N, C-alpha and C positions, 0 to 999 in steps of 0.2 A: 545619204544614203552613203555604207562603204564601198566605196573601190574595189574592183574585184581582185582577186589573189590571185595576180597569171604566171606567178614565177612559183614551179616545183622543186622543193628543194630539198634533199637528205642531208639531215645532218645526223655525222659518224662519227662518236672518238672512238678513236685508237685503241685507249681500253678504258675500260668503265666500270665502277663499283658501285654495283644494284644497291636497291635499299635491302634486299633483306642479306647484305652483308654489313655496310656500313654504307647510313644514310646521309653523312656530309660530306663523305669524298666526291671531289670533281662537282659540288654545286655550283661553281663557275663555270661552268658547261651548261647546265641545264638553263642558268638567268640568261647565257647568251642567246640562248632556244628563246627564252620565253621574250625577250626583248625586240628579237627578230619576226615570232609566231605573228604576232598580230600585221605583218605587211606581207610573207608569202606563206603558200598553202605550205604544210612543213610535216617530212616524218623524220623520225628520230630509231638510228639503230644505235642498240648496245650490245655488242658482245663482249662476254666474260666469261674467262676462268671458274666454275665453282667446284672444289673437291668434294661437296658433301651430294651430290649428282654421285649417287651409291648402286642403282637400280638401271640405267641409261647414261648413253652416252650423249644426248641434247634434249635440251629443254627449250621450249618456245613461249613466252609469252605476247600477247597483242592486247592494247588498249589506244580507245579514245581519250586523250584527255587533255588540257588546256591548252598543252603549245602544237598539237594535232593527235597523229596516228604517230603511237610509240611504238615499239617491236623491242621486246628483251632477247636475247635468244645465248643460254649458258653452254659451257659445256665441259666435260671428266677429265683433268689434265692428267695426263703422268707425272708425276712426281721427285720421279728419279732423274737429278741432275746428269743427266749423261748428253753429248751433243748430238747424239741420233736420238734419243726419246724429246728433244726439245723442239727437232723438225718434225716431229709426230704432231705435238700440241701448236706450230704451226699450221700443218695442214689440218687439223681438229678445225684451229679457229676459220681457217678459209670454209670447211665444208659448214659451219655454223654459222657464214656469214651468206650461204648460200640459202639454205634457208629461210635466213631473215630475209632476202631480197626477195625470196620468191612469196612471202605472206606481202611484206609491201605491194608487190607489183598486182598479187590478186587485190587487194581491199585499197591502196592510191593509186597505183598505175607507177612509174618512169621516170625519175627527176629530169628537169632542165637544168642541172648542176650538183654535186655535190661537195658538203662541206666539213672538212674532216678535222680532228684536235686533235690533240697531244701527241707526238712523238708515236708514229705509226707505227707498230710491229708490222714483221714481214707478212705474215696471214691477211691482211687487211689492204697492202698493200697489192700484193697479187691478185685479190678480188677486185679491188678498183679496175686494175689492168685488165682481168679477163669479164669482168662486166659492164664495167664504162669507156671502153675505149677511146670513145670523142665527143665524152661529155666535161667540161671544164669544170675545174678542181678549184674550191679553196684550202689554206691549209691554217688555225689557228690553234697558234700555241702559247702554252699558261706556264711549261715544265721548268722547273728552276734546275734541272740536271745539268744544263750548258753552263753555268756557273763553276767556276775554277773549285771555290770553294765545297762545292757540291761533290764531282767528279763522277756523275753518273752516267756522265755522257763521253762513252768511251766503247772500245771493241769494232772492229772492222765491219761488220756487219751490220750494225747500229750507223756506223756512220755514214756509210752508202745509202741505205734506204732513210735516211734522213737529208744526205745531200740529196738524191732525186728525187726525195717532194716536195723539197723547196723549189729545186730547178725548176721543176714540172709544173708546178701552181701557177693557176692563174695570178694568183696573191699568197703573201706568204701573212698571215697578221697574228706579230706580236704581242704582247699584250700593255709592252712599256719599250721607251727610246731603247732604255738599256738593257732590254733581251734584243730586242734586233743587234745593239755593237755589242752582245757576248753570242749570238747566233753568227754573225758575219766575223769576229775574232774566230770562229771555231771555222774557220773556209766555206761557210755555206752561204752561198749566192744565189739570189732569187729577185723580183720585186718586192720588196715590204712595205709595208703597209700598213701603221701601228693601229690597233682598234681592244682600247681598254676593257676591262673585266665589266661589266654593268652589274647595278646593284636596284634594287626596288626603291626610288626614294619616295613612292606613297607609303611605303610602308614605315621606312627609318627616315623619320620625321622628327624636327625638334621638339621637344617636349615646354609649355607657356610656364614662364618661372620656375621656381625652385622650392622645392620642398621647405621650411623654415624648419631653422636647427640641425638638419642633417648637416653632417660632415662632407667633409670636401670628398669625392669618389672618384676615386681610376679606376677604369675599367680595361683589363684584358682578355682577348678574346683569343685562342688557338686549338690546334690539336692538341696542344700539352709533350710536344716533341724536343728533342736535345738541341734541335733549333734555332726553335722558338727563344730560349735560354729563360723562358719562367723563375728560374733559381736566381741568376743575374736581378730580376728585379724583383724577387723575397728579399733580396741582400740588401738593394737601395732603400727600400723601403724599409729595413729592419733599423740602417742605418738614420735614416728620417724620420724615425719611430725615436731614437737616443732625445730626440733634444723638441718633438711635437707631438699631439694627439690630434689631430684636428682634421683626419684622414681616414678614407679608406680605402682596399684594393677586393672588387669581384672579378675572379677568375673565372672566365667559363670556358669548358671544354672537358677534353678528357683525351686519356691516350698512354702511352707505355711511361712517361714520367711522370704523372699524376700521385700515387703512393710516396713515389721520394719527394716528392715537391711538400705533399701534406707533412712529413716529417720531418723536411728543413724548417718547414713554416715553427712549428712546434719547439724545437732547437735555437732557433730565432725568438720564441719569445713572441711570435705574431697571435694572437689571441682574435676569436670569432668578431670580438671588437676590432680588428683591423683588416684582419685575410679572412674570404668566403669566397671557399669556391665550392662553385653554383654548378658544375658538372657542364654536360651538351645539353643544351637547351633548341628547339623548335625554331624556325624564324621570327613567327610571330612573339614568340615569349623573348627570344634574343633583341628583337626590337624596342622591345620593354624598355628591358634594361638597358637598354646602350640612352634609349631618351633620359633616363632617369642619372645618368652617369653625369661628370663634369669635364672629363680626359679622357680618352685613350692613350693607351701603355704597348708600344709594340717594341721588343729588346731584339731581335731576330737577327742572328749570325749572316744569313742570306734571302730574297727576298725576291718579288717580279713585282709584282704591282696587287697588294693586299687586297680584296673584297674588303677584309676586316677595316682599315682603315677606311676607306670609300666609305663604306654604313656608318662608319662613326663619322664622317664630314658629313654626311647627310642627314644627319641631326644636330650637327650645328658645334660638335665636339671638337675644340684644337687637342689635337694628337700630339704627342711625346714617342719619336721612332727612331730605331740607326739611320744613320746614313746607306741604305745599301742598296743595291737593285734598283726599281722603278718607284720609290717610295720619296727621293726627291723631286720626282715630277708627279707626286700628289701633294706634300706639305712643305707647300711656295714660304715666303717671309710671310708671318700674320697666320699661319694658320698650325701654327704651332711648334714644335724645338725639334732640330735631330741633334744625336749625340753618334761619337762612335761606338762599334759594334763591343763588347765587351766592355766596355770604359762606366762600368760600376758610379763610380765615385763624379764621373758628366752627368748619368742620370740622376744619380740621387738630385744634384743639383737641379737638373730641368723639373723636376718633380715637385720640388722647392720653390720654383720658379711659379710651376705654373699653379700651385695654389694661393700665392701674395699675387701675382699681377693675372691671372686669367682672365680679368676683367677687360686687357687691352687688346685680348684674340675677339674679330669680328665673325662672330656664332653667324649674322646673315650671311657675311660673306662667303664662311667657309657651306655653309647651305650652297648657296648658288652657286659654288665652284662644283660639289657634289654632281647639280642637277645639272650642268652645261656638259661637264665632262661623264658621268656615269649613267644619270637616269637612262631607264629601259628605251624610250622613246629616241635621244641624243644616240646611244647605240646601234638601237633598228635600223634608222634612218642610216646610217652610217655603212653595214651590211648592207642593205639594197641597194647602194648606190654601187658599190662592188659587187653585188648578182650583177644587176643592170649591165655595166662593164664587161662582167663576162660573156656574157651573154653575146653581147652585141660584138666582140671581139672574135667569138666562136661562130659568127653567124644566126646565131640561135634567136628568140623572139620570142616578148613576154604573150 
């Protein structure tokens, strides 16, 4: 018999891009929801700006899905970048939140605690204080903006709001120890507990055996933005191609860099037999592609704890990645090769080593590490323990 779900948790991302805008943004938040949903009574509130709302200011959708009650509220933002108009959008965010919370109370009830995600905006914190003044909250941070190489953590109000959130949360849950260090280096002080990103290790799993005659296959998955430095991967592949033709590179994803990257591949004479751009893939399709690969490659300028690396490791793939952010916490000795960011020659050497020495990486051990660290059951239990602590600390009861 399933244990009753005593704890009612409101999952509340600060900024969320819903499916009708971009289905892959913030998927890591949804995976945390999937991880803990079997263990608690979960409701999820998404509030986001939608400039396509032309005939109304607010729109609300509500449905029961596998993680629980999901309520999406959209509001029409002002497009003029004046300070007064920005505060008007804060007010609209707050009003939209109120509509969503009323719908949640009507359908589901009142939460025992609140779980915030990602750099909360002013409207969310205003709603948190006004609607839940005595309910404990936790704050998970996935955002790369704290890293000096990113530089988006700036501005008096953003810093003050984040400082208040970190200080008043029962616990702050960065997805990597590196992110905790970076946040503390920014003067943010609170109770930090690292809880990593979660992946579906039931879906991302090793494929027994290798298709005979298939060339060694590198896989890269990202949103194809400049920070991912996919152009560096292409140049390293072109250099490697000068001496050998026994490999191929699959690139999954879509984004602002894709047209330029496809042109660059042509200029480097990397034909379809060597490099293929597969576009954006849904999770099931991505899992199938990942299982077919031999090694995963990520050449980012900065990262936190990439889900794509955890997914590749769940499939038993050794990883080549840059020594940035939380990546060294994932790619330990014997699980892959770390290179320095922007070191294209180092990347080329790592790719060549991987082709020649892939058998020295223990794929079963890589898979076991991913299951131990990133599986939904493991991450879900870590969150549940923190929820229980928060309720006990506040005098609440399951």
